[in-house]
N, C-alpha and C positions, 0 to 999 in steps of 0.2 A: 349575780351580785345585786343586792337590793337596790332598787331605784335606778339601776343601770350605771351607777357611778364606778369609774375606773380608778381605784386607789393607787394602783401602780404608776399610772401616768402622773398623778399629783406628787407621789414620792420622788420620782425621777426628776421632775422639774425642780423640786425643793433641793434635792441633792446637788444638782448642777449649779443652782443659784448659790447655795451656801458654800460650795467649794470655791467658786470664783470670788465671792465676797470675802471669805476667810483669808485668801491670799492677799487681796487688796487691803483689807483691814490690818493684816500683820505688817505689811510694808509701811502703812501710815502710822501705826502705833510705834514702830521702831524710830521713824524720823521725827515724830511729834512728842513722844513721851506721854501721850494722852492715856489716862487710866480708863476712860470711857471707851476709847478705841481698843485697848487691850482686852477689856471685858467683852466687847463685841466680837473680837477675834476668837476668844475662847468659846464664846457662845456659838459662833458659826461652825467652828471645828467640832464642837459637841453635837451640833445638829447634823453634821455630815455622818458622824458615827451613829447617831440615832436613826437616821434614814436607812443606813445599811442594816441595822438591827431589825427594822420594820420589814425590809425586803427578805431578810432571813426568816422572820416569823411567818410571813406570807407563804414562803416556800415550804416551811415545815407544816403549815396548816393544810397543805394539799396532799400530804401523805395519806395513803389509803387506810381504811379501817383494818384492825387486826384483832385477834382474840383478846389481847390485853386492853385494846382501845376499840371496843365494838362500835362506838359512835364517832370514830375518826379522831384526827388531831386538830380539828378546826379551832379549838380554843387556845392553841399554842400562840396565836397572834395576840391574844389578850395578855399573856405573860410578857412577851417582848414589848408590847405597848406600855404596860405598867412600868417595866424597867426603863423605858425611854422617859416616862414622866419623872421617875426618881432621878435620872441623870440630869434632866432639865432643872430639877429643883436644886441638886447639889452642885454639879459642874457649872451650870449656868448661873442660877440664882444666888446660891451661897457664896460662890467665888466672887461674883460681882459685888455683893454686899461687903465682903472682906476688903476688896480692892478700894471700894468707895470710902469705907471708914479709914483705911490706911492713908489714902490721899487727903482725907479731911484732916487728919492729924499731922500729916507731913505734905502740905501742898507744894506742887512743882509747877513752874511756868511752862506753858506749852511752847514747843519748838516747831517752827514751820507748819503752822496751823492749817495752811491751805491744803496740805496733804490730807489731813483729816477731813476737811470739808469736801474736797473732791471725791474721796473714796466713799464718804457717807452718802453723797448725792448719787454716785454710781450704785451703791448698795441699795438705796431706796428704789431706784429704777428696776434693778434686777430682782429684788425681793418682791416688788410690785407685780412683775411678770409672773413670778412663782405663785403669788397669792391669787392672781387672776386665774391661773390654771387650776389651783385648788378650788376656787369658788365655782368654776364650771362644773366640777365633779360634785361639790356640795349641793349645788342647785339642782342637779339631777336627782339627788337623794332626798332633799328636803321638800320638794314640791311647793305647796303654798304655805308651809310652816315658816315661822320666824326663825332666824338663825339660832336664837337661844333655845327655842323649843326643839329644833333639830338637834342641837348639841346635847341636850339632856335626854333625847329619845333615841338618838342614832345607835345602831348596833354595829357599825363599822369602826372598830377601835382605831385602826390605822389611819382612817380619814379624819377622825376626831383629833388624833395626835398631830397629824400634819397641819390641820387647820389651826390648832393651838400654837404650834411652833411658828408657822408663817405669820400669824397675827402678832405674836410676841416679838418676832424678829423685825417685822416692819415697824411696829411702834418703838422698839428699842433703838432702831436706826434713827428714827425721828428725834427721840429724846437725846441721843448722843450728839446729833447735829446741833440741836438747840443748846446743849450744854457747852459744846465747843465754841459756838458763836458768842454765847454770853460771856465765856471766859475771855475771848478776844476783845469784845466790845468794852467790857468793864475793866479788863486787865486783872481780874481776880480769878485765880485758878480754882477757887473753891467751887465754882459752878461746875467744873469738870467732875469733881468728887461727888457733888449732889446728883449730877446726871448718872453717874455710875451706880449710886445707891438706888435711884429710881428704876434703872434698868434691872437691877437685882430683885427689887420688890415686885416688879412686873413679871419676871420669869417665875418667881416663887408662886405668885397668885395663879398664873396660867397653869403651872405644873400641878398645883393642888386641885384645881377644877378638873384637869385632864385625868389625874389619878383617881378622883372620886368616880368619874364616869366609867373608867376602865375597871375599877374595883367591882362595880356592880356587874359587869360582864363576866369577870372572873368567878364571882359567886354563882352566877347563873340567872339570866334574865330571859323574859319572853321575847319574841320577835318584835319588831317595830310596832307600836300600838295601832297605828293606822292600818298597817298590813295585816295585823291580827284581826281587826274588825272586818276587813275585806274577806279574810279567810273564813271567819265565822258566818258571815252572810252567805258566802258561796256554798258552804256545807249545808246551812239551813234551807237554802233554796233548791237543793238537789231533790228530784222527784222521788228518790229512794228513801229520803229522810222525812220523818214526821216532825221531829224537833230535836235540837241539840241540847243535851242535858249538861254536858261539861266539855270544855275544850281547853287544852293546855298546850302551849308552845314553849320551846327552848331554843335559844339562839346558840349555835355552835360554829363560830367563825362566820363564813359565808353560807353555811348550811343551816338547816333548822330541823328540829324534831317536832312532830305533831302527835298528840294523843286526843282522841275524840271518844266521847260516850254519847250515844245518840239512840233515840227511839226510831226504829226502822218500820217501814210499811210491812204489813203481814205478808209472808211468802208461803207458798204451798209446801215447801220443804227446806231442810237445812241447807241443801245445795243452792237453792235460789237465794237464800239469805247471804251466803258466802259470796255469790256472784254480785249481789247488790253492793256489798261492802267493797269488793275488788273494783267495781266500776267507779264507785265514789273516790277511792284512793287513786285510781288512774287519772280521773278528772282533776283531782286536787294537784297532782304532780305536773299535769299539763299546764294548769293555770298558775301554779305557784312553784316554779322550778327549784326554788331554794329549799323546799321541803324534801329532804333526802330520806328521812325515816318517818313512817306514819304507823300508828297503832290505833285500831278502830275496835271499839267495844259496843256491841248492840245491847240495849237494855230497855227496860220498861219504866214508865213514869211511876215513882213510888206512890203507893196508896196511903193517904193521910187517914189516921184513926179519928 
């Protein structure tokens, strides 16, 4: 896996945290009548389902190649990740906006607000633990890059989704707590409705950004740009290679495909040329284990008229 990041660990942490939070939020929403709490309950339950879908996608992506799928099933994780983004947009964001607008038109007094406050504080702590576990894996993958640059360049769809979900969940909990406390302090339940709308808008924004990134992977992207530069330098520095004429990579889940067109050093026979190519490909797969398929084309530098 690129960068040594363990996406499964981050997903399991998020699943456990969201399930515990969903139960706690549901109890609080029942006793308080808070729409912000209800929105957060639905959000957490949706996240649990989303994480199960990601685990399913990762399992399917490991299926071996077949005649119908000669490059394997690695891109299956992109489909499930995109579906998660759609669910985050609809079940999370749109439902929260609906609840917020409804409560704005028909405000209701909060009942036993301390339930909501206690559960939200508990949720912030648990979600913070999940976010920390996610960040450990993100930091393994991003290296020295900023979070935004990693997010826009990462090829680990499931980790991008979990990062987006955890970030939205943590910020949503904070917004919900602020909304509940403002409703209590001011005695005006409209703050609860505003908090719900803000949560919905947040989920929609995060879902759109996640969907844009995963869509690019579905269409077909190269491997991580920094990794591709390392790969290009590695091939160019091989003693068998004079120069790299063209290099194309394609990310396929956790695996990658490589196509190289290069000018090779002159050999005494075709067999020697084949052995040079085989040695370069073996060296590439030792240094870059994510490269599962490689296609090497020896060529000459085109002569300019």
